SERO-4910 file (N, C-alpha, C, O; in steps of 0.05 Angstrom, whole numbers):
BEGIN
 pado doro    nc1    nc2    nc3   cac1   cac2   cac3    cc1    cc2    cc3    oc1    oc2    oc3
  Met    A   -200   1123   -387   -212   1100   -380   -232   1092   -399   -241   1069   -397
  Ala    A   -240   1109   -417   -264   1103   -435   -243   1084   -453   -252   1061   -454
  Arg    A   -221   1086   -466   -205   1069   -482   -202   1042   -467   -205   1021   -480
  Tyr    A   -194   1040   -436   -201   1016   -423   -223    997   -428   -221    973   -435
  Arg    A   -248   1012   -422   -273   1001   -423   -274    993   -452   -285    971   -457
  Gly    A   -266   1005   -470   -273    992   -500   -252    974   -506   -258    959   -524
  Arg    A   -225    970   -496   -209    948   -497   -226    921   -482   -231    899   -492
  Lys    A   -230    929   -460   -242    908   -447   -265    893   -461   -268    869   -462
  Lys    A   -282    912   -471   -310    903   -486   -297    881   -512   -306    859   -516
  Glu    A   -277    892   -523   -265    881   -554   -255    854   -544   -259    834   -558
  Leu    A   -239    851   -515   -228    826   -507   -255    810   -503   -259    790   -516
  Lys    A   -270    818   -489   -299    797   -478   -307    790   -503   -309    766   -505
  Lys    A   -314    806   -529   -328    798   -557   -303    778   -563   -311    755   -567
  Ala    A   -278    779   -564   -262    759   -574   -263    737   -561   -264    717   -575
  Asn    A   -263    733   -535   -271    712   -517   -293    695   -523   -292    671   -522
  Val    A   -316    709   -530   -343    697   -536   -342    681   -564   -354    660   -570
  Glu    A   -323    696   -580   -321    684   -608   -306    658   -603   -313    635   -609
  Leu    A   -281    666   -592   -262    637   -590   -278    614   -570   -273    590   -572
  Glu    A   -296    624   -552   -308    602   -534   -331    585   -563   -332    561   -567
  Lys    A   -343    602   -577   -360    592   -597   -344    578   -617   -357    564   -633
  Glu    A   -320    580   -621   -305    566   -646   -297    537   -629   -299    515   -639
  Leu    A   -289    543   -604   -281    521   -584   -303    501   -590   -297    479   -600
  Ala    A   -329    508   -584   -353    493   -583   -358    480   -612   -363    456   -616
  Arg    A   -356    498   -628   -358    478   -657   -339    461   -660   -345    440   -671
  Ser    A   -308    467   -652   -286    449   -658   -294    420   -638   -288    397   -645
  Arg    A   -303    423   -622   -312    394   -601   -333    379   -615   -334    355   -616
  Thr    A   -352    397   -626   -379    385   -644   -365    367   -659   -365    343   -656
  Asp    A   -352    382   -679   -342    365   -707   -322    348   -697   -320    327   -709
  Ala    A   -307    349   -680   -293    327   -668   -302    303   -661   -294    281   -669
  Leu    A   -325    309   -641   -342    287   -632   -357    269   -657   -359    244   -657
  Lys    A   -368    289   -681   -378    275   -703   -359    257   -718   -365    237   -730
  Glu    A   -339    268   -715   -314    248   -737   -306    225   -720   -301    205   -732
  Val    A   -305    226   -692   -304    207   -675   -324    180   -680   -319    156   -684
  Arg    A   -347    194   -678   -370    177   -680   -369    163   -712   -372    138   -715
  Gln    A   -364    181   -732   -359    170   -760   -337    148   -756   -341    125   -762
  Leu    A   -315    155   -747   -298    130   -747   -303    106   -733   -293     85   -741
  Lys    A   -319    105   -712   -329     90   -698   -344     71   -720   -337     48   -726
  Ala    A   -363     84   -729   -391     67   -746   -373     59   -770   -379     37   -780
  Ser    A   -353     72   -781   -332     57   -802   -318     31   -792   -316     11   -806
  Tyr    A   -307     33   -767   -293     10   -754   -314    -12   -755   -311    -32   -768
  Ala    A   -335     -7   -740   -360    -27   -738   -365    -43   -767   -365    -67   -770
  Val    A   -368    -25   -785   -374    -38   -808   -353    -52   -818   -359    -74   -826
  Ala    A   -326    -47   -820   -307    -59   -828   -300    -85   -811   -288   -104   -822
  Ile    A   -307    -86   -779   -305   -108   -767   -327   -129   -772   -324   -153   -769
  Gly    A   -348   -118   -779   -370   -133   -794   -364   -150   -817   -373   -172   -820
  Gln    A   -349   -137   -834   -344   -149   -857   -321   -166   -854   -321   -186   -870
  Leu    A   -306   -165   -842   -281   -178   -829   -296   -204   -819   -291   -225   -830
  Gln    A   -312   -204   -801   -329   -224   -792   -341   -245   -807   -339   -269   -803
  Val    A   -354   -230   -828   -366   -250   -852   -338   -259   -864   -334   -283   -859
  Glu    A   -324   -250   -875   -299   -264   -886   -287   -288   -870   -284   -311   -879
  Thr    A   -279   -278   -844   -273   -299   -827   -288   -323   -827   -277   -345   -830
  Lys    A   -316   -320   -824   -334   -341   -823   -332   -358   -850   -332   -383   -849
  Ala    A   -331   -346   -872   -332   -357   -897   -306   -378   -901   -307   -401   -908
  Asn    A   -279   -359   -893   -255   -372   -891   -256   -402   -870   -245   -424   -875
  Leu    A   -269   -395   -848   -266   -418   -832   -281   -440   -837   -273   -462   -829
  Asp    A   -309   -436   -851   -321   -454   -864   -309   -471   -886   -309   -496   -887
  Lys    A   -298   -453   -903   -281   -467   -926   -260   -486   -917   -253   -504   -931
  Met    A   -249   -482   -894   -222   -494   -884   -236   -518   -870   -226   -541   -873
  Val    A   -260   -516   -854   -271   -540   -847   -280   -559   -863   -281   -583   -857
  Glu    A   -287   -547   -885   -297   -570   -910   -271   -581   -922   -271   -605   -928
  Glu    A   -253   -567   -925   -225   -577   -942   -215   -596   -917   -205   -618   -924
  Arg    A   -217   -591   -890   -203   -611   -871   -222   -640   -868   -214   -662   -861
  Asp    A   -247   -631   -874   -262   -662   -875   -257   -672   -905   -256   -697   -905
  Arg    A   -253   -662   -927   -248   -671   -955   -225   -689   -947   -225   -712   -954
  Leu    A   -204   -678   -933   -175   -694   -935   -180   -713   -921   -171   -735   -929
  Gly    A   -194   -712   -899   -197   -737   -879   -211   -756   -893   -206   -780   -887
  Ser    A   -230   -753   -913   -243   -773   -930   -225   -782   -942   -222   -806   -940
  His    A   -209   -768   -959   -194   -773   -980   -170   -797   -965   -166   -819   -974
  Leu    A   -160   -787   -946   -142   -801   -934   -153   -831   -926   -142   -851   -935
  Ile    A   -175   -833   -909   -190   -856   -908   -189   -878   -936   -180   -901   -937
  Leu    A   -202   -862   -955   -203   -876   -982   -178   -889   -991   -176   -912  -1001
  Lys    A   -158   -873   -986   -125   -881   -992   -122   -905   -976   -106   -922   -986
  Gly    A   -131   -912   -953   -126   -939   -936   -109   -925   -911    -96   -941   -897
  Tyr    A   -109   -907   -906   -102   -890   -884   -118   -895   -858   -141   -888   -858
  Ser    A   -107   -905   -834   -119   -910   -809   -129   -889   -803   -122   -868   -813
  Glu    A   -148   -892   -782   -163   -865   -768   -143   -849   -749   -148   -826   -740
  Glu    A   -126   -861   -746   -104   -857   -724    -83   -839   -738    -74   -819   -728
  Glu    A    -77   -850   -763    -60   -834   -781    -71   -810   -794    -57   -790   -797
  Val    A   -101   -812   -802   -111   -789   -810   -111   -765   -788   -108   -742   -794
  Asp    A   -116   -774   -765   -117   -755   -742    -88   -741   -739    -85   -717   -736
  Ala    A    -68   -759   -742    -43   -751   -739    -34   -728   -763    -21   -707   -759
  Ile    A    -44   -739   -788    -41   -718   -810    -52   -691   -803    -39   -669   -804
  Lys    A    -79   -694   -796    -94   -667   -793    -84   -653   -767    -91   -630   -763
  Ala    A    -71   -664   -752    -64   -649   -726    -39   -633   -736    -34   -611   -729
  Asp    A    -23   -649   -755      2   -629   -766     -4   -608   -787     10   -590   -795
  Thr    A    -29   -614   -794    -34   -593   -816    -55   -571   -803    -59   -550   -816
  Tyr    A    -66   -575   -782    -85   -558   -775    -81   -562   -744    -75   -583   -733
  Ala    A    -85   -533   -731    -85   -530   -699   -117   -530   -696   -134   -517   -708
  Glu    A   -117   -550   -675   -151   -546   -666   -154   -538   -639   -139   -543   -620
  Glu    A   -173   -526   -639   -181   -510   -612   -203   -523   -598   -224   -523   -610
  Lys    A   -203   -534   -576   -227   -546   -561   -244   -528   -547   -267   -534   -543
  Asp    A   -235   -505   -539   -252   -485   -524   -263   -469   -544   -249   -456   -559
  Glu    A   -287   -470   -547   -306   -458   -563   -307   -428   -564   -314   -415   -584
  Glu    A   -300   -415   -535   -294   -390   -531   -271   -380   -542   -274   -357   -551
  Val    A   -247   -390   -545   -222   -386   -559   -222   -386   -587   -208   -371   -601
  Ala    A   -241   -406   -598   -240   -407   -632   -258   -398   -637   -267   -409   -658
  Glu    A   -272   -380   -628   -292   -358   -639   -276   -345   -658   -252   -339   -655
  Ala    A   -291   -341   -681   -275   -327   -704   -274   -297   -694   -251   -290   -693
  Val    A   -291   -279   -686   -284   -253   -680   -307   -249   -659   -330   -258   -662
  Gly    A   -298   -236   -639   -317   -229   -616   -326   -199   -613   -320   -185   -632
  Ile    A   -338   -190   -596   -343   -167   -589   -317   -150   -583   -301   -158   -567
  Val    A   -314   -126   -597   -291   -112   -598   -293    -90   -576   -316    -84   -575
  Asp    A   -278    -77   -560   -277    -59   -544   -262    -42   -553   -244    -51   -567
  Gly    A   -263     -9   -550   -244      3   -553   -231      5   -588   -208      3   -596
  Leu    A   -254     11   -602   -252     14   -629   -225     31   -640   -208     27   -657
  Asp    A   -229     52   -622   -209     75   -635   -176     66   -633   -157     79   -642
  Val    A   -175     44   -622   -147     28   -622   -144      5   -641   -122     -4   -648
  Leu    A   -165     -2   -648   -163    -27   -674   -139    -25   -690   -120    -40   -686
  Pro    A   -139     -3   -711   -121     -5   -730    -93     -7   -719    -77    -21   -731
  Thr    A    -85      6   -697    -59      0   -687    -49    -30   -679    -28    -41   -685
  Arg    A    -69    -39   -663    -69    -63   -653    -70    -82   -681    -50    -95   -684
  Arg    A    -88    -84   -697    -87   -102   -719    -64    -99   -734    -51   -119   -742
  Cys    A    -56    -75   -739    -29    -77   -756     -2    -88   -739     13   -104   -750
  Ser    A      2    -80   -719     23    -90   -700     18   -126   -700     36   -142   -699
  Thr    A     -9   -131   -700    -12   -164   -698     -1   -176   -725     10   -198   -726
  Ile    A     -7   -160   -747      1   -175   -776     30   -172   -774     44   -192   -778
  Lys    A     42   -147   -768     72   -154   -773     87   -168   -755    110   -174   -761
  Gly    A     75   -174   -730     85   -191   -712     81   -218   -720     94   -232   -705
  Met    A     71   -230   -736     62   -258   -743     85   -275   -743    104   -270   -759
  Thr    A     86   -298   -726    108   -319   -725     95   -339   -744     71   -337   -749
  Pro    A    110   -359   -753     97   -385   -765     79   -400   -749     60   -413   -758
  Ser    A     84   -399   -724     62   -417   -706     40   -400   -702     22   -413   -692
  Ser    A     34   -375   -706     11   -360   -702     -5   -358   -726    -27   -347   -727
  Gln    A     11   -374   -754     -3   -374   -777    -19   -397   -782    -34   -398   -801
  Lys    A    -15   -416   -762    -30   -439   -767    -65   -433   -769    -74   -412   -760
  Val    A    -80   -451   -781   -106   -450   -784   -119   -460   -758   -111   -481   -749
  Val    A   -140   -446   -747   -149   -453   -722   -180   -466   -729   -197   -451   -739
  Val    A   -185   -492   -725   -215   -504   -734   -230   -507   -710   -216   -516   -692
  Arg    A   -255   -503   -704   -267   -510   -687   -286   -534   -686   -301   -537   -705
  Arg    A   -286   -553   -665   -302   -577   -673   -333   -571   -663   -350   -588   -668
***
């Protein structure tokens, strides 16, 4: 009987230690998730800045192309047709936003990689917001 009580006491002690280790592991996992989310937020912020700069540059190039073609004697309609062939224009400002609020940051890398791998020539057109 004493042996049984001793074994039971050992098992309880081991159980307490396992529960403590589980709590530590959960805490560590939550910290890591928070750090990853923060890293993703920083990366998204950097991509937003880069996208805005690229968009501004593209708009500037588009305007410069139009001015150049007008100076070369092309009509307004011809310039618009050339721009339409060169740039995809989005009239809906919500669709044309460079980057919006991203939900589910924990799945972002997978989604972004699959989007890049699956790009088609039509999806590689430049989007210019008016």
